[in-house]
Biopython code that builds the backbone (N, CA, C, O; Angstrom):
import numpy as np
from Bio.PDB.StructureBuilder import StructureBuilder

atoms = [
    (1, "MET", "N", (-7.057, -8.567, -7.348)),
    (1, "MET", "CA", (-5.904, -8.767, -6.270)),
    (1, "MET", "C", (-6.577, -9.984, -5.071)),
    (1, "MET", "O", (-7.545, -9.745, -4.349)),
    (2, "LYS", "N", (-5.963, -11.019, -5.084)),
    (2, "LYS", "CA", (-6.456, -11.804, -4.199)),
    (2, "LYS", "C", (-5.885, -12.269, -3.271)),
    (2, "LYS", "O", (-5.065, -13.019, -3.802)),
    (3, "LEU", "N", (-5.702, -12.362, -1.763)),
    (3, "LEU", "CA", (-5.059, -12.563, -0.678)),
    (3, "LEU", "C", (-5.646, -14.195, -0.589)),
    (3, "LEU", "O", (-6.793, -14.567, -0.838)),
    (4, "TRP", "N", (-4.338, -15.133, -0.103)),
    (4, "TRP", "CA", (-5.001, -16.920, -0.092)),
    (4, "TRP", "C", (-4.431, -16.961, 1.202)),
    (4, "TRP", "O", (-3.648, -16.080, 1.557)),
    (5, "ASN", "N", (-4.829, -18.137, 2.126)),
    (5, "ASN", "CA", (-4.064, -18.722, 2.933)),
    (5, "ASN", "C", (-3.386, -19.336, 2.523)),
    (5, "ASN", "O", (-3.990, -20.048, 1.721)),
    (6, "LEU", "N", (-2.021, -19.653, 2.549)),
    (6, "LEU", "CA", (-1.030, -20.912, 2.214)),
    (6, "LEU", "C", (-1.178, -22.467, 3.128)),
    (6, "LEU", "O", (-0.969, -23.627, 2.772)),
    (7, "LYS", "N", (-1.577, -21.949, 4.278)),
    (7, "LYS", "CA", (-1.835, -23.189, 5.197)),
    (7, "LYS", "C", (-3.359, -24.512, 4.437)),
    (7, "LYS", "O", (-3.478, -25.733, 4.341)),
    (8, "THR", "N", (-4.158, -23.354, 4.101)),
    (8, "THR", "CA", (-5.307, -24.083, 3.782)),
    (8, "THR", "C", (-5.546, -23.914, 2.169)),
    (8, "THR", "O", (-6.475, -24.477, 1.590)),
    (9, "GLY", "N", (-4.709, -23.169, 1.596)),
    (9, "GLY", "CA", (-5.297, -23.250, 0.032)),
    (9, "GLY", "C", (-6.349, -22.107, -0.301)),
    (9, "GLY", "O", (-6.478, -21.523, -1.377)),
    (10, "GLN", "N", (-7.191, -21.893, 1.066)),
    (10, "GLN", "CA", (-8.418, -21.314, 0.821)),
    (10, "GLN", "C", (-8.395, -20.009, 0.149)),
    (10, "GLN", "O", (-7.677, -19.308, 0.863)),
    (11, "GLU", "N", (-8.882, -19.184, -1.039)),
    (11, "GLU", "CA", (-8.698, -17.624, -1.139)),
    (11, "GLU", "C", (-9.364, -17.140, 0.591)),
    (11, "GLU", "O", (-10.267, -17.797, 1.108)),
    (12, "ASN", "N", (-8.653, -15.772, 1.368)),
    (12, "ASN", "CA", (-8.885, -15.210, 2.494)),
    (12, "ASN", "C", (-9.787, -14.114, 2.201)),
    (12, "ASN", "O", (-10.604, -13.753, 3.048)),
    (13, "ARG", "N", (-9.663, -13.302, 0.549)),
    (13, "ARG", "CA", (-10.407, -12.059, 0.328)),
    (13, "ARG", "C", (-9.869, -11.354, -0.895)),
    (13, "ARG", "O", (-8.671, -11.348, -1.182)),
    (14, "THR", "N", (-10.829, -10.751, -1.612)),
    (14, "THR", "CA", (-10.282, -10.256, -3.086)),
    (14, "THR", "C", (-10.384, -8.988, -2.831)),
    (14, "THR", "O", (-11.422, -8.743, -2.216)),
    (15, "LEU", "N", (-9.371, -7.558, -3.169)),
    (15, "LEU", "CA", (-9.239, -6.236, -3.301)),
    (15, "LEU", "C", (-9.047, -5.944, -4.264)),
    (15, "LEU", "O", (-8.018, -6.223, -4.879)),
    (16, "THR", "N", (-10.068, -5.234, -4.724)),
    (16, "THR", "CA", (-10.189, -4.177, -5.823)),
    (16, "THR", "C", (-10.117, -2.891, -6.006)),
    (16, "THR", "O", (-10.741, -2.092, -5.307)),
    (17, "GLY", "N", (-9.269, -2.525, -7.062)),
    (17, "GLY", "CA", (-9.053, -0.791, -6.914)),
    (17, "GLY", "C", (-7.769, -0.744, -7.593)),
    (17, "GLY", "O", (-7.306, 0.397, -7.586)),
    (18, "HIS", "N", (-6.924, -1.741, -8.269)),
    (18, "HIS", "CA", (-5.533, -1.554, -9.191)),
    (18, "HIS", "C", (-6.985, -1.659, -10.773)),
    (18, "HIS", "O", (-7.913, -2.407, -11.082)),
    (19, "SER", "N", (-6.351, -0.436, -11.296)),
    (19, "SER", "CA", (-6.820, -0.884, -12.659)),
    (19, "SER", "C", (-6.248, -1.832, -13.774)),
    (19, "SER", "O", (-6.831, -2.332, -14.736)),
    (20, "ASN", "N", (-4.442, -1.976, -13.215)),
    (20, "ASN", "CA", (-3.310, -2.763, -14.138)),
    (20, "ASN", "C", (-2.922, -3.663, -13.018)),
    (20, "ASN", "O", (-3.189, -3.666, -11.816)),
    (21, "LYS", "N", (-2.091, -4.549, -13.918)),
    (21, "LYS", "CA", (-1.670, -5.168, -12.918)),
    (21, "LYS", "C", (-0.776, -5.025, -12.033)),
    (21, "LYS", "O", (0.211, -4.308, -12.193)),
    (22, "VAL", "N", (-1.114, -5.948, -10.599)),
    (22, "VAL", "CA", (-0.302, -5.505, -9.727)),
    (22, "VAL", "C", (1.374, -6.291, -9.629)),
    (22, "VAL", "O", (1.655, -7.482, -9.491)),
    (23, "ASN", "N", (2.114, -5.299, -9.740)),
    (23, "ASN", "CA", (3.463, -6.240, -9.615)),
    (23, "ASN", "C", (4.281, -5.974, -8.502)),
    (23, "ASN", "O", (5.424, -6.428, -8.539)),
    (24, "SER", "N", (3.750, -5.016, -7.044)),
    (24, "SER", "CA", (4.399, -5.323, -5.719)),
    (24, "SER", "C", (3.188, -5.312, -4.554)),
    (24, "SER", "O", (2.079, -4.780, -4.495)),
    (25, "VAL", "N", (4.059, -6.274, -3.556)),
    (25, "VAL", "CA", (3.227, -6.123, -2.115)),
    (25, "VAL", "C", (3.932, -5.999, -1.058)),
    (25, "VAL", "O", (5.021, -6.464, -1.395)),
    (26, "SER", "N", (4.001, -5.694, -0.077)),
    (26, "SER", "CA", (4.373, -5.696, 1.008)),
    (26, "SER", "C", (3.764, -5.145, 2.549)),
    (26, "SER", "O", (3.494, -3.981, 2.846)),
    (27, "PHE", "N", (3.668, -6.130, 3.243)),
    (27, "PHE", "CA", (2.831, -6.761, 4.521)),
    (27, "PHE", "C", (3.654, -5.478, 5.621)),
    (27, "PHE", "O", (4.796, -5.028, 5.527)),
    (28, "SER", "N", (2.903, -5.252, 6.318)),
    (28, "SER", "CA", (3.860, -4.244, 7.315)),
    (28, "SER", "C", (3.785, -5.221, 8.374)),
    (28, "SER", "O", (2.721, -5.795, 8.604)),
    (29, "PRO", "N", (5.325, -5.563, 9.348)),
    (29, "PRO", "CA", (5.621, -6.525, 10.552)),
    (29, "PRO", "C", (4.296, -6.974, 11.130)),
    (29, "PRO", "O", (4.216, -8.175, 11.388)),
    (30, "ASP", "N", (2.952, -6.002, 11.446)),
    (30, "ASP", "CA", (2.340, -6.636, 12.166)),
    (30, "ASP", "C", (1.127, -7.702, 11.482)),
    (30, "ASP", "O", (0.324, -8.426, 12.071)),
    (31, "GLY", "N", (1.364, -7.464, 9.848)),
    (31, "GLY", "CA", (0.387, -8.062, 9.062)),
    (31, "GLY", "C", (-1.281, -7.165, 8.768)),
    (31, "GLY", "O", (-2.210, -7.434, 8.006)),
    (32, "ASN", "N", (-1.102, -6.188, 9.634)),
    (32, "ASN", "CA", (-2.373, -5.650, 9.205)),
    (32, "ASN", "C", (-2.564, -5.100, 8.433)),
    (32, "ASN", "O", (-3.728, -5.022, 8.038)),
    (33, "THR", "N", (-1.648, -4.490, 7.859)),
    (33, "THR", "CA", (-1.535, -3.672, 6.507)),
    (33, "THR", "C", (-0.821, -4.303, 5.458)),
    (33, "THR", "O", (-0.082, -5.266, 5.663)),
    (34, "LEU", "N", (-1.073, -3.641, 3.984)),
    (34, "LEU", "CA", (-0.920, -4.361, 3.116)),
    (34, "LEU", "C", (-0.876, -3.385, 2.064)),
    (34, "LEU", "O", (-1.927, -2.920, 1.623)),
    (35, "VAL", "N", (0.531, -2.943, 1.511)),
    (35, "VAL", "CA", (0.768, -1.793, 0.431)),
    (35, "VAL", "C", (0.926, -2.489, -1.018)),
    (35, "VAL", "O", (1.736, -3.389, -1.240)),
    (36, "SER", "N", (-0.005, -1.919, -2.023)),
    (36, "SER", "CA", (0.309, -2.758, -3.451)),
    (36, "SER", "C", (0.531, -1.672, -4.761)),
    (36, "SER", "O", (-0.316, -0.832, -5.069)),
    (37, "GLY", "N", (1.391, -1.794, -5.229)),
    (37, "GLY", "CA", (1.603, -1.342, -6.311)),
    (37, "GLY", "C", (1.891, -1.623, -8.027)),
    (37, "GLY", "O", (2.866, -2.236, -8.462)),
    (38, "SER", "N", (0.823, -1.033, -8.839)),
    (38, "SER", "CA", (0.326, -1.494, -10.157)),
    (38, "SER", "C", (1.502, -1.140, -10.906)),
    (38, "SER", "O", (2.548, -0.636, -10.498)),
    (39, "ASN", "N", (1.077, -1.573, -12.364)),
    (39, "ASN", "CA", (2.158, -1.134, -13.506)),
    (39, "ASN", "C", (1.132, 0.313, -14.056)),
    (39, "ASN", "O", (1.600, 1.186, -14.788)),
    (40, "GLY", "N", (0.103, 0.324, -13.684)),
    (40, "GLY", "CA", (-0.216, 1.806, -14.088)),
    (40, "GLY", "C", (0.443, 3.244, -12.879)),
    (40, "GLY", "O", (0.217, 4.452, -12.951)),
    (41, "GLY", "N", (1.154, 2.589, -12.018)),
    (41, "GLY", "CA", (1.785, 3.454, -11.304)),
    (41, "GLY", "C", (0.724, 3.922, -9.662)),
    (41, "GLY", "O", (1.006, 4.881, -8.943)),
    (42, "SER", "N", (-0.238, 3.137, -9.462)),
    (42, "SER", "CA", (-0.970, 3.804, -8.744)),
    (42, "SER", "C", (-0.176, 2.818, -7.305)),
    (42, "SER", "O", (0.482, 1.824, -7.613)),
    (43, "ILE", "N", (-0.266, 3.061, -6.360)),
    (43, "ILE", "CA", (-0.135, 2.752, -4.887)),
    (43, "ILE", "C", (-1.539, 2.612, -4.230)),
    (43, "ILE", "O", (-2.446, 3.388, -4.531)),
    (44, "LYS", "N", (-1.701, 1.604, -3.322)),
    (44, "LYS", "CA", (-2.811, 1.449, -2.973)),
    (44, "LYS", "C", (-2.382, 1.067, -1.181)),
    (44, "LYS", "O", (-1.195, 0.875, -0.914)),
    (45, "ILE", "N", (-3.325, 0.998, -0.193)),
    (45, "ILE", "CA", (-3.197, 0.732, 1.255)),
    (45, "ILE", "C", (-3.924, 0.131, 1.734)),
    (45, "ILE", "O", (-4.971, 0.773, 1.812)),
    (46, "TRP", "N", (-4.038, -1.114, 2.275)),
    (46, "TRP", "CA", (-5.281, -2.314, 2.520)),
    (46, "TRP", "C", (-5.144, -1.958, 3.944)),
    (46, "TRP", "O", (-4.073, -1.584, 4.420)),
    (47, "ARG", "N", (-6.224, -2.074, 4.616)),
    (47, "ARG", "CA", (-6.395, -2.838, 6.208)),
    (47, "ARG", "C", (-6.701, -4.422, 5.793)),
    (47, "ARG", "O", (-7.503, -4.838, 4.958)),
    (48, "CYS", "N", (-5.906, -5.073, 6.548)),
    (48, "CYS", "CA", (-6.360, -6.296, 6.293)),
    (48, "CYS", "C", (-6.912, -7.104, 7.494)),
    (48, "CYS", "O", (-7.305, -8.256, 7.308)),
    (49, "ASP", "N", (-6.946, -6.622, 8.528)),
    (49, "ASP", "CA", (-7.294, -7.224, 10.030)),
    (49, "ASP", "C", (-8.689, -7.235, 10.189)),
    (49, "ASP", "O", (-9.315, -6.304, 9.683)),
    (50, "GLY", "N", (-9.107, -7.841, 10.608)),
    (50, "GLY", "CA", (-10.804, -8.395, 10.521)),
    (50, "GLY", "C", (-11.225, -8.583, 9.520)),
    (50, "GLY", "O", (-12.389, -8.966, 9.402)),
]
sb = StructureBuilder()
sb.init_structure("model")
sb.init_model(0)
sb.init_chain("A")
sb.init_seg("    ")
for serial, (resi, resn, name, xyz) in enumerate(atoms, 1):
    if name == "N":
        sb.init_residue(resn, " ", resi, " ")
    sb.init_atom(name, np.array(xyz, "f"), 0.0, 1.0, " ", f" {name:<3s}", serial, name[0])
structure = sb.get_structure()
């Protein structure tokens, strides 16, 4: 899964861990945490700060 900077069009980071397609994502209100869910039923919590 890749995170992109929408202003610059540059890739910020690649997050690896899901073995199936990611079908949902949600950022925390402060933007420092991302939760993703995949078609395989796994849920991942990512730290996105720093």
